[in-house]
N, C-alpha and C positions, 0 to 999 in steps of 0.2 A: 086525430080524436078516439079512432080504436087503439090507437096505441097508449093512449092516457087512461083509458077508461082499465087499458088488460094492467097498467103499472099500479094502479089504483087497488087493482081486486089482489094483486100480485102483494104489495104492501100488508093489506087487509090480511093475509093470510100468512104471511110474517109473522106480524106481530101476534095472532092467534096462538100461531106455532111459539114462538117467545114467552105468552104466558100461561100457556102448557108447560113448557118444561119447566117450567118455576116450582110447580106441584110438583116436580116427579122426586122422590128420595127411598131412595134404598137399605135395605142393609143398614146396623148399627155402626156409624162412624164413616157409613160410604154414602156419598153423594149423590144425584144424580139429575143431569138436567141434558137440556137437547136444544138445539140452534142453528138456522141456517147458515150455509156460509154466506161472504161476499159482503156481511155486515160493514157499516161503518166503524171506526174504533171508538172503542167506547161505548158500545150498545148493548145493554142488558141482559144481562144472562140470566141470573137468580139473585135470591138474596143471599148473602151466604151467613147475615149474620141471625137471618133467624136461623140458617139451619143449624147452627156452631149455640142457640141459644145463649145470642149475643148483646148486644144493645151495638148501634154502629160505631159509637165512640170509642165503648171496649176494643176496640178490633188493634187502633195502635200501640192505644198502654197496655193491651199482653200481647204486643208482639205478635198478633197474627201476618202470617206471608208464606206465597206461594214456595210450595219447595218442588221442583223438575230437574231431569237431570235430562243431559244428551239433546236435546232440541230448541229451538229459540221460545220462549215464552208466549204462548198466545192468547194469555188470559191474563188481569192484572184485577188487583182490588181496591174497589173505590173506599177507601176510609172513613168517605164523607157520608156516603148512604148506606154501608154497609152491603152493597151488593157486587157482584162478581159480572166485569164487564169484558168484553172483548180488548185486547191488546193493539189490535190490529187488521186489517181484511184476512178472512181466511178462506184458503183456497181447497176446497174437501177433494179437490182430483188430486191435489200435490201431497196430500196428507195418505191418503187412502187407495189411489187410482180408483180401481173398478170394484171396488168390493164393496157387498151389497151392505153392509154397516160400516161405518166412518165410527170412530169411539178415539176419545180423547183424553189419557188419564194423566192425575197430576196429583202430588197430597197437600195441604194447609196444615201449617203449623203453628198450633197454637204456643208460642216459646215462655211464658211465664210458666206452662203448665207442661210441658216438654210433652201435650197431646199432639198425636198427625192424625187427619180425618184423608180418606181419596175421597176422591172425586172425579166420578166419570160425565162426560159430555158427549153427547152423541150430534155429529154435523149431519145436517140436514141437507140434502143437494137439492138446487135451485136450476133450472132448464138455462145452463149461461155458458152452452157450448154448444155448439152446433155440428152435425155429422161430417167427419173428413177425410176423403179418399185418399188422402197422404200425397198424391198424385195428381197433375192433372187432364191428363191423357194416357189413352190404354189403346195401344194398338194391337188390333186380332187380326190374324193371316186365316183365311178358310179356302179351302178348294172346291172348284165350280162342283163337282160331282160330289157333296154333301149335303147326304138324302134330307130333306124336311124332318124337322121333328126335331135335328141334331143342337144338345144342345154346350155353350159354349161356358163354360166358370168366367165370371167378373174380378175384378177387383172390390173387393168390402170396403165398406166405408167403415170409419172407427169413429165413437163418442163417450169421449170420457163419464159426461154422466151417467147415472142409475136409474133405474127404474123407470118410468114410460118416460122420464124424460131422456133414458137411449133413445138409441138405434131405434125403428119402430117398421117402417118398410122402405120398399122398393121403387121406382117409378123409371116406365122408360119413356122416350119422346117416340111421339107416333110415326110411326114407318111403313112399307109397304111387307119386306122379307123377316122382321126378326118380333119376335112379343118378350116378354120377360116372366124368368120362371124363379118363385124364389124357394131354396131347399133349405126344409128347420131340420137341426139336426137336434140331438137328444140333451146341449147345454146349453138349449135356448139361443144359439147363434146362427144369424140368418146370411144366406150362400148366395145373391142373386147368378140368374144363369139367363143366357142369349139365347133365347131357342129360336133355330131358323124355320120360319112356318113356309115357305115355299123355297123352290131351289131356284139358285144360282144362276146369273148365266153372265160372263164374263166382260161379255163381248158387248151386251147392255149398260153395264155401270161396271167399272174396278170399284169401287170405294164406295163405303156407307158409311156416314155420317150421322151418329145417334149419341143422345145424351142421358145417361143414367143418373135417375133422382134418387138420394136417399134423404130421407125426411126422420125426424122424430117424435116422439108425442107429446112434447114442450106444451105450453101457454105461455105465448103465442107457439109456433111450431117452425124449428131452425131445419135448415135443409143443407146440400149440400150435391155440388155439380161433378159427375165425371165427364170428360169426353171421349166418345169411344171410336177410333177410326177403324172399319173394318176393310181389308183388303181379301180380295176375292184370288186366290191362286188353283192353281192344277193339282187335280187328284193327287191329296195327300189327305187321306179321310179315317186316320188313325192316333191320334195323342199318345203319346208317352204314359206309362201305366209303373207304379211307383210297388212295389214288392210289396208293400204295409202301408197302410195308408195313413197310420201312428204308427212313433219309434217312442220309446222309451230306453232311458240310461238313468245309471245315481253314480253320481262323481265322488268323492270327497273335495272340500273346499279348497284344499291345500295343493292341489292337482299342479303343476306347472303348465307355464303358459305355452302355447305353443301343442300342447295335447292333443292327438285328436279322439274325441269323444267315440263316433262312432260313422262307417259310410251306408249311407244310402242307395239307392239303386230300383234307376226307373228303364224301361226298356218300350220299345216302338218298334210293332209288327211291321214298319216300313220299311219298304231299303233303300238305300242309297242314300240322299242330302235329306232326304223327309224320314230318316230312322238316325241321324246325326242327334242324339239329346246331350242338352247342355242343362246345369243345375245352377239354379238362384234362388236368394233368400226374398222369400215374399217381404214387401216393406209392412213395417209392425210399429208403434207406440214404442217411447220409453227408448230406454240405452242398450238393445235384443242384439241389433244390428254392431253396435261398441263390443260387444263381449265373446260374441263367434263369429267366424268365418268358412263359407262351403267352398269347397273350392267346385268351380264349373264344369271342370272336366271329368273328377275322377268321384265326385260327390263327399269327398272327406268333409266333416263337420270336424273342425277345429277352435281352441280358446282364445281370445286376442287378447283376456285381462284375466287379472288372479278373480277367482270364485272369492267372495266372500258370504258365509252361510246368516250373519249376524245384515245381511243388506239385503239377502233374497235369500229365499230357500225352495225358490221354483219358477225355470222358465220354459217357455212357450214358445219355440221358435216353427215358426208356416215354412215351409218350401217348394221353388216350382220343378218341375221337371220338360223342357221343352225342345221339342225337335228342331228341325233345319226351318220346314215353313211357320212354325210357330204355334203350332197346338201344344196345351200343357196339360197338366195335371196337378193334383197339389197333394202335401200332407205336410203332418206339422211331427214333429219331434216335442219329446216332456220330457228335460230336465229336471232330475232331482238334486239338490245338494247337499250333501252329509254333513253334519256338522263334526270338527275336529276341534281339542282344548288349542286353541291359540289365541286365544285373549284373557288375558291376566287378570284377576281382580283389580275393581276400581273403588277405592276410600275416597270418603265425599265426608268433609268435619263439615256440618248439617253450624253446628254453634260451639263456642268456644269460650272459659273463661280462662284468660290471659296471666292469671294470678292468684295465690290462695294463700290465707295468714297458716302461719305458722301453727297456731296454736286448733288450726281445728284438726275437726273431729275426725274418725274414718267415715266415709260412707258420702263426704263432701263429692257431690256431681261436678266433673272440669269440664265435658265434651258431650255432645251427641253429634256419632256418627253415620255413615249408612255407607254399605257395601254392597259391589251389585256386580256380577260378571254376565257378559254379554253372550258368553257362550250357555247351552240346555245342556237339560239334562244333569248326569253326573258331571258334568264340564263347566256346570254352573252353580253349585252345590261351593258352599265359599263359609270355610272355619276361620276367624279372626282371633288375636289373641295379643297379650303385649309379652315382648320383646324381652328377656333378660329379666332382671331379681327386682323388678321397681313394687314399689309401693303403690299399686295401684287395678283394681278389676278392671272387665268390663263387663258386664250387664247389659241381660239382652229387652229391648223394648219391642215395639212393633215393627211387622213385616222385617227389614234386612236393617234397623235400625239399632245402635247399641249406647247404653250410657259408660262414658266414663271416670269412676272415682275412687277417692281416696283408699287406702286399705288399712291405714293409721294414720295418726296424727303422724305431723313431718318438724321437723327440727331445720332453721334455716341458714344455724351454724356448721351445719354435718354439711349439708347439701341445699345451697339457694337457689339452683336450678337445676329442673329433670329435665332430660333431652329422652321424651317419651317413643320408642318406638313401635308403631303399632302395625301387624303383619298381616296379611289374607291371604289364605291359600285355596285353590280350588281342588274337585274332586278329580281333577284330568289323570290321565297317564300317561307321558308326567305329569306331575302338578304346577300347575306357574303359581307365579306368587307377587307380590306387590307390597313396598312398605311405605310409609307415609312419618313423618315427624311431628314433635308436639311439643313445642317448647314452654313448661311453666315455670316460671317464678314463683318463691318462697316469702311473702310478706313477712318485713323482722318488725318484731315484738324488741322491747328494750330487757332482755334476760338474761346478760352477762354485762359484769361490772368492768371498767378498764381493768389492767391487767398490767403492773412492772417486769421485764423480763429478765431482775435481779431480786431479791432482797430487799439490797443497800446497796450505795455507789459512792465511791470513793474518788474526788476531784484536787487538783493539785491545780496552785495559780503559783508563780512568783509575786515577791514583794515588789512592792513599787511601781505597778500594775496600771497604766493609766484608767480612767475612770470609763464609765460604759465599754470593760472589755469583757468578750463573751469568754465564761469560764467554765463551763459543759451544758450539756443536753441531753437530757432524762426523758424517756420515750415511754408512752406506753402503748399499749394495743386494744382494741375494744375489738373484738369477734361480731360486732351488732354492725347494720349501714345504715346511712345516709344520719340524720341526723343523731341516732341511737348509737352511731360508732362519734361522734364530733367530740375531740375531748379535749380541755381545757385546764389548764395548769394554775397551782396558786402555791405561796409557800404559808406556814401556820406561822400565827404570831408569837414572839421571843424577844428578849433584853440579851445584846452582849457589852461588859462592862458597863451597863446602866444604857444602853442606848438601845433603841427600837431595831429589829433583824431587819427591817426594812432600808433604814438607812447603810446598811454594809452588801445587801443584795438585792437582786430583785429578777421577775419569771418571766418569762412570754407567754404568756397566756394562753397562746393557739399554738407553738414551737415548743417551749419545755425547754427552751435558753436561758441558764441562768448569767446573768451580766453583774459585774463589779459595780458599786454604785461610788465606792471609792477608792483611792489608793490602798492597801495594804503594807503593814509596818510589818515583818517578819519579830521585831525587838518588842512589837505590840499585843500583837495578834497574830499566835500559832496555827488556830485549826477555830472550823465554824462547824457546829452540827444543825443540820437541817429538817425538815419534815415537808416531803413536797407529798401535793395533795392533786391525785387526776381525779377528775367529774366529767360522766359524759352528758347529751345536752337530751337523755329523752326524760318519759312523763311516766312516773318520778324519775330523777337524775341517782344514776350510780357511780359509787366514786369508790376509791381507796388511796394510799400512803404508800408512802418507799421515804427511808434515812437517807439521807445524804451526808457527806462529811467531806467540807473543806479544809487543805493541807497549805498551810502559806509558803513559803519553800524559800527560803533567803537565796540574797545575793548580795556578792560584793559591794554595798554600797555604803558601809563603814570603814574609812580610814585608820591605820594603827595609831592609840594616842600613848603619846611618851608621858610616864608617867617619874621615872628619873632620868636624866637629874631635870630637873623642875628650872626655869630662869624666874631669879631671884623677883620680889615682888616690889625693889624698889630701883628697878632698871642697870644696875650693874649687873657682872657677868662672874658668874660662876666658876670656878677655879678647881682642876683636879692638882692635886700633884705630886710629885716621884722624884723621888732622891734620884741622885746621878748616880748612887751606888747600888742602883736598883740591877738585878741578873735579870739575864731572859726570860720570860715568861711572868714578869710583875703584876700581879693586879692593879691595874691603877684605878679603876671605876665599871662601873656595873649598868651600861642603858635595860632599862624596864619599859616597857611595852606592854597593852593590852589593845585585845581586837572587842567592839560588839558585833561582829557578826560568827557566826558558829560554823564548825568542821574545816572543810579546807579553806575558808576564808577568812576563819582566824589563825591559821596557822603562821606566825610569824617568823621572820630570816633577819640576819642583822648584817653591813657590811662596811667597809670601812669606803667611803662615797671618796673624799681627799682628806690631804695629811700635808703640811707644810716641811717635812720631812717624811715624805715615802720610805717605807720600811724601816721605820722606827718601831709603830706600834701595831699589831692585830687588832681584829674583832673579831670572837666569836659567833660561828655563824647559826647556831640556835639559841646559845646563851648569851648574848650579847658584851661579855664581860671585855673588856680593853685592856688587854696585856702588852709589856714590850716584845720588841721582838728582837731584839738585841740589847746589849750591855748601851751604857748611854755614852759617850764618849764630853770630851769638854770641849770640843769643838761645836754639839750639839746648841741650839739655839736654848735662851733660858725659855722663850714661848713657843710650844705647839698648839696647833689652833688645827683637830679633825672633826672632819664634817662626820658623821654616822648616818646612815641608812637604815630605815626599817620599814619592811615591804611581806604584805602577806599573798597569798595564795592564789586568788581570785581570779575569777576571769573577767573582765580586764583586773592586774593586780593595782593595788593603790600601796602607798607609802610615804613617809613621814621622817622628814630628817631633825637632825639635832648637832646643835656647833658645840662641841667640848673643848675646852681650853687647860691646857695642861703644863705647871711649869714648873721647870727643870731647874733643882738648885742640889749641892748637896747641904747645906744652911736654910733649912726651906722657913725657920721662922723668919731670918735677917732678911727674907722676898718675899714674905706676905705683903711689907708695907708698899713695896713699887709694884706688885699685882694687883693692889687694891683699885687701882682708879683706872684699870685696863677695861675697857666698856667691846661689850658685841658687839663687833658689824652689823650696821643699822642695815644696810643692803647683801643680799646675798651676791651680789656681782662686784663686790667687794675682796672678797680672796678670788676669782677669774682675777683680778687686775696683779694682783700680788705674784702671780703663777706667771704672767705675759711679762713682768717686770725681772722674773728671776730667769727667764727664757728671754729675755734683751741681752739680760749680762751677760745669759752664756754666750750668746753671738757675735755679743763686742767682742769678748775673749778673745774668741776664736780666729774672728778678724786679726785683732792687735795681735796673736802669735804668729798667721800666714803675715805681714806685713814684718814683724822680727824676723824670721826666716828669707824671705826677699831681701833686706838689708842688709843682713849678715851674707847671705849671695854675695851683693854688690861689693862689698868691704873686702870682700876675700876677693875677688878679682881684680879692686883698685889694686889692694896690696901686691897682690900678683905682678899686677900689673908696673909698679914700681919697680920692687926687686932687679925686674927686668929692665928697668930705664938706666938704674946702681950700676946695672951690670953691664950696659952698653956702654959709660960715659961719665956717669953721675952729671945730666946736665942738668940735675933741680935738688943742686945740693946747695944751693943759696934760699928755698924754700923755706917756712916759717914751718917751724913742727905744730905751730897750730891748727895751721889750714888740712890738719889731717887730723882722721878719727878714725882712733886702731881699735882693738877688743880693749881695752880702759874705755875706751870710748861710749862703746857699745853699752858698756857694764853702766857706764854713769846713766846713760838713756833709758834702762829700764830701770833704776834705781829711782830716777825720778818721774817715771810713771804712776802711778798709784788711782784705786780706784775707793769709794766711799759709796757706800751705802746703808743711807737711813731707813730701816721701817718703824711704822708708827704702828700702835693697835688699831687706828683706824687707815686702811690699806689706800684709800685713792690721795694719803696727804704722805706717803713714802715716796720717796727719790730717789736717785743713781744720778752722780756728779760723777762726772769723768775731765779731772783735770789736766789741762793742757800738756803734751810732752814736751820738753825742751828741746830741742833741736841743732844747740848751740856745737860748730864745730870743735869749742877746747872742752878741755875734758873737767871734769867736775868732781871735787873734792871730796873724801872720803866726809871732811868735817861739816862741810855745805849739808851733804846729804841726813846724816847724823838730826844736824838742829832742825831745817824743814820736819823733816821727824818726827819729833817731837813737842814742834810747834801742833802742826796737824791732831796728836794725838790731845794734849790738851786744847785744843779747838771742839774738838768733839767731847770733851768732858764738862768743858762751859756749856756747850748746847742742851746736856743731856744735864743738865742741873736747872739751865734756864725754862725748861718745858717738860715738865715730869710726864709728862704724856706721849711724849715719843720717845723710843727706844732705839739709839742709837748706834750700830754698829760701823767703824771704821778700820777697814779692811787696805793695809800699805800692802807694798810688794819690794820688798826688802831686796836688797841686792842678793844676800845668801837666798832670799827664797826664789827671785827671777833667776838667780845663778840655776838653779836646781829646775826648774819650769824647763828654764834655755835647753839645759845641760840632757835633759827626758830627751826635747823633739829636734834640735840637731842631732844626737848620740855624740857632741862634742865637747870634749873636759875641758871648761875653762879652769 
């Protein structure tokens, strides 16, 4: 019940302090509150909206927020109620240790106005900690000769609370030999001492058990106990004594670890074991024991960890000197840490605008930054500036806040993005600096039209191109960005030879690629003149145009066309006449041809592709003139067929052919009647068949000549054998002479063998007749040969008269002709 009443009373005091804290406000732009420690999260601290002269709903709208650095956020804003509340439980001892006044400072930013308000909150202490000796037992050894009234220093208790809640007094458990005395010093500290009230007798009692109680002044009262064990020793009645009760030393914070700060010394007037002094560090709260080391033998104080002026500027070290039996004395060492310039400035970007339009004028705010240096004095004086030749300025706000603003208007086409470097330099020696980077994007406006790389373009496309073929690609550039730089292409409306331009070419609106919508013919359209328009997608859109000339390139797509000679319209064959008296080089006719293409594709050359009488005629390479290559002979055929080819110089070359019929005769008018009915071969393969027939005749003649040579050789051998037989006895005298064929028989055989070649204007009707040779063993008379020859000639004449379309030539190998051929082959004169 008592505990409940105390808690209720304590809760009332807490609420009263909170209400009083909300009424505190000091200075212009500075707000002061006070709040007790250990309150629950969300506990009311102060009406911040009222102090800022704002309505609660305006806090979120105006971007009001807490700005603090370097520590955990202890307070928060309740945007609904407009009050400042705790962000969690607050431990005053953790924040301020044993400082009498514990203040927490931070800033509140009103972002839309870029105003900063300083808030100072005092953390009130409550009695939430009991005194603690930091050890459970204390061992004291006292010589039995110790005189009554001797005082023995005891361990002090530590209470992290302050004021009345801190340590107030000590109590000793009742006993017959000892009492408690409390020594007060000038700084308010209380040191308990054990006072010997009566002489000790080791033989009566060796050990005394005592309890030292330390209590604070809070409500309720908290206390802590220390068990003291007193061991009675013999005759050591002098404790060690330090040369100084207080040592002071100042060291820079960058002192290396392991450095000795100073050496303490204590002496004991006793002798022997009772005079052996050892040094120990007294147990202290915090991390002092982890920062310093005391050599128990030499008394050297050294550093265990690096010192940092920004963490702690002062240390108080309590030490003890104890002799062999256990008597001790105390002293303290005051260590002052000196600041060195070991911290670079810090740059904190509090508020930042990521982009700015390029038409923005000078003075446009970009960012709000805060600079801070943990060092002190001149080492903490910071200068901040924009690095490089940038169109930006820094303007000081309040405290250590600066505004980053534009110095002039920006142009995105010149610089689309700025990498701003802010550098802060402190005033130390040597100075330290730090830099931070801000990326600023310049937003684009549509202030540039598309631009072509050339004032005009030319493109070439071969004729007979496939439909849909890509002709050319025009490209325009727009220095703007995003939709302002998105370009579409179009062609202006026009007509070509009465047809719309859109039926000839089209353009891809996104890529600028032109496509042919039809297959061009160089002989009809040789060039096209276009106007290409490029427009961006800005608002309003900007555009530009450029002229484009498309030239159609000629291709070898037209074969030569023969103008002369032309085929008669009645279907008959045109005939060129050549007199037999014509000399070599005589102009028979001229082939005239043209080519609709141009350039090299229209250059023509003429050549004789086929002739019934090779070597008789020649054709001019470039003129197409048909001339006699040699004098005409009687044996040359009446009708000569020539095939002339005309070829251009394109790639690949194209050609045309014409068939010429040349009539050879001394009396040209007499021959016209016979040649009038000659028809041009209906099929180009007819001339090939005639060539094959001529080759066949030549082959048969060769075979026949070989046969005659073999036959002659056999006859000579047989004749030579008969002569041998006659010389040996004439056994064959009675054989008839008709059974032998001598030279005259061979002559008769050759005389009866003839070739008959019949040629017609239609080569498919041409034929070769090989009469069967006469292999009779009897000799054929000259008269019979002459009769046969005349019969064949008359028969040929009859056949020629019977069929006017047939031009028949009968070749008979007479005895004289065959004799000459035979002699030329065998080299035997008959």
